C-alpha positions in Angstrom: 7.2 -14.5 1.8 8.6 -12.2 -0.8 5.7 -13.0 -3.2 3.2 -12.3 -0.4 4.8 -9.0 0.3 4.7 -8.0 -3.4 1.1 -9.0 -3.7 0.3 -7.0 -0.6 1.9 -3.8 -1.8 0.4 -4.2 -5.3 -3.0 -3.5 -3.9 -3.5 0.3 -4.1 -6.1 0.2 -1.3 -3.6 -1.2 1.1 -1.1 1.5 0.1 -3.7 4.2 0.6 -4.6 2.9 4.1 -0.9 2.9 5.0 -0.6 6.5 3.8 -3.5 7.6 5.9 -2.3 5.8 9.0 1.2 7.3 8.7 -0.4 10.8 8.2 -2.5 10.4 11.3 0.4 9.1 13.4 2.8 11.8 12.2 0.4 14.5 13.0 -0.3 13.1 16.4 3.4 12.7 17.2 3.9 16.4 16.3 1.0 17.4 18.5 2.4 15.5 21.4 5.7 17.5 21.1 3.9 20.7 22.0 3.0 23.8 20.1 6.4 24.0 18.4 5.6 20.6 16.9 2.4 21.6 15.2 3.0 25.3 14.7 1.9 25.3 11.1 -1.5 23.9 12.1 -1.8 26.8 14.7 -1.1 29.3 11.9 -3.8 27.7 9.7 -6.3 27.4 12.6 -5.9 31.1 13.5 -6.6 32.2 10.0 -10.2 31.2 10.7 -10.4 32.9 14.1 -8.6 36.1 13.0 -11.1 36.3 10.1 -14.0 35.9 12.5 -12.6 38.6 14.7 -11.8 40.8 11.7 -8.2 41.0 12.6 -5.3 41.2 10.1 -4.7 37.6 9.1 -1.2 38.3 7.8 0.2 39.9 11.0 2.3 38.0 13.4 0.8 36.9 16.7 3.7 35.5 18.8 1.3 34.7 21.6 -0.6 32.2 19.3 2.0 30.9 16.9 5.5 31.5 15.3 6.0 33.0 11.9 3.2 34.5 9.8 0.3 33.4 7.6 0.4 33.6 3.8 -3.1 32.3 3.0 -6.1 34.5 2.1 -9.6 34.7 3.6 -10.9 31.9 1.5 -8.6 29.5 3.3 -10.4 30.2 6.6 -13.4 28.4 5.1 -11.3 25.3 4.4 -9.7 25.1 7.8 -12.9 26.1 9.7 -14.2 22.5 10.5 -10.8 21.5 11.9 -10.2 24.8 13.7 -13.3 24.4 15.8 -12.1 21.0 17.1 -9.6 20.5 19.9 -6.1 20.9 18.6 -5.3 17.2 18.9 -8.2 16.1 16.7 -8.0 19.1 14.4 -4.3 18.7 13.6 -4.6 14.9 13.0 -7.7 15.2 10.8 -6.3 18.2 8.9 -3.2 16.1 8.0 -5.4 13.1 7.0 -7.6 15.3 4.9 -4.6 16.7 3.0 -3.4 13.1 2.5 -6.8 12.0 1.1 -6.7 14.9 -1.4 -3.2 13.8 -2.4 -4.2 10.2 -2.8 -7.3 11.0 -4.8 -5.2 13.1 -7.2 -2.9 10.1 -7.7 -5.8 7.8 -8.2 -7.6 10.0 -10.7 -4.9 11.8 -12.6 -2.2 10.1 -14.7 0.3 12.8 -13.9 3.2 10.5 -12.9 4.4 7.7 -15.2 7.4 5.5 -15.2 8.5 3.9 -18.5 9.0 0.2 -18.1 11.5 0.0 -21.0 14.7 -1.9 -21.3 16.8 0.6 -19.2 14.3 0.3 -16.4 14.7 -3.4 -16.4 18.4 -3.2 -16.1 18.6 -0.5 -13.5 15.6 -0.9 -11.2 15.7 -3.6 -8.5 13.8 -6.5 -10.1 11.2 -6.5 -7.4 10.3 -2.9 -8.1 10.1 -3.7 -11.9 7.7 -6.5 -11.1 5.7 -4.3 -8.8 5.3 -1.6 -11.5 4.5 -4.2 -14.1 1.7 -5.6 -11.9 0.3 -2.1 -11.5 0.4 -1.5 -15.2 -1.3 -4.9 -15.9 -4.0 -4.2 -13.3 -4.7 -0.7 -14.7 -4.6 -1.4 -18.4 -4.8 -5.2 -18.8 -1.6 -5.4 -20.8 2.1 -4.7 -20.6 4.2 -4.0 -23.8 7.9 -4.5 -23.2 10.8 -5.4 -25.5 14.5 -6.2 -25.2 17.4 -6.1 -27.6 19.6 -9.1 -28.5 22.8 -7.3 -27.4 21.4 -6.9 -23.9 22.1 -10.6 -23.4 25.8 -10.1 -24.4 28.8 -8.6 -22.6 28.8 -5.0 -23.7 30.8 -3.6 -20.8 34.1 -3.4 -22.7 35.5 0.2 -22.4 36.1 0.3 -26.1 32.3 0.6 -26.7 32.3 3.8 -24.7 28.9 3.1 -23.3 27.6 4.8 -20.1 27.4 2.5 -17.1 23.6 2.5 -16.9 23.3 0.9 -20.5 25.3 -2.2 -19.7 24.4 -2.7 -16.0 22.9 -6.2 -15.5 23.6 -7.3 -19.1 25.2 -10.6 -20.2 24.6 -13.4 -17.7 22.9 -11.0 -15.2 20.4 -10.2 -17.9 19.7 -13.8 -18.7 19.1 -14.5 -15.0 16.9 -11.5 -14.5 14.9 -12.2 -17.7 14.4 -15.8 -16.6 13.3 -14.7 -13.1 10.8 -12.2 -14.6 9.3 -14.8 -17.0 8.9 -17.3 -14.2 7.2 -14.6 -12.0 4.8 -13.7 -14.8 3.9 -17.3 -15.5 3.4 -17.9 -11.8 0.9 -15.1 -11.8 -0.9 -16.6 -14.8 0.0 -13.7 -17.1 -0.4 -14.5 -20.8 2.3 -13.9 -23.4 1.8 -12.9 -27.0 3.6 -11.1 -29.8 2.7 -7.5 -30.6 0.9 -8.7 -33.8 -1.2 -11.2 -31.9 -2.0 -8.6 -29.3 -3.2 -6.1 -31.9 -5.3 -8.7 -33.7 -7.0 -9.8 -30.4 -7.5 -6.1 -29.4 -9.0 -5.2 -32.7 -11.3 -8.2 -32.6 -12.5 -7.4 -29.0 -13.2 -3.8 -30.0 -15.3 -4.9 -33.0 -17.4 -7.0 -30.7 
């Protein structure tokens, strides 16, 4: 069951669909709470209508919404397609549109990286480390990780004066986690090699 779950959440398409569904449901629930629940959308929507009516878009209109707008005239073009819809549809689709832009940025831009180094292995829940490893393997085709011999020893003695995060899950815990990780990788048919072997194969492939 756990493996099926990990396989499920490793597919970015499924994650994206979940994001979109949550965005739609969240917006709809706020709409159902009344105007106070989707007040921000009302502010955005009325930027468009106030621009059309040549009214001050930065003034407060307590009969329409609470607070005031801080976006310029150009924003009225962005919100226009949604503003012309009934509020329920407009609010939901506006939230979904924002989510799609966010997801597209994540998909295209490598702006957020997590180093899968030895401290990550010790401090992350192992299922998260496996999940991130699978993402890296799917994206690049390889995963370069290394461990130190002393990670498999007991280094928790206070005389070493090491911070807690450096000796967390060391000694027997490290042996068990390492064994679990290797078994998981083999079960997923991942191949192992030394750095030297990887570089030789990589160079050969690029020559061809």
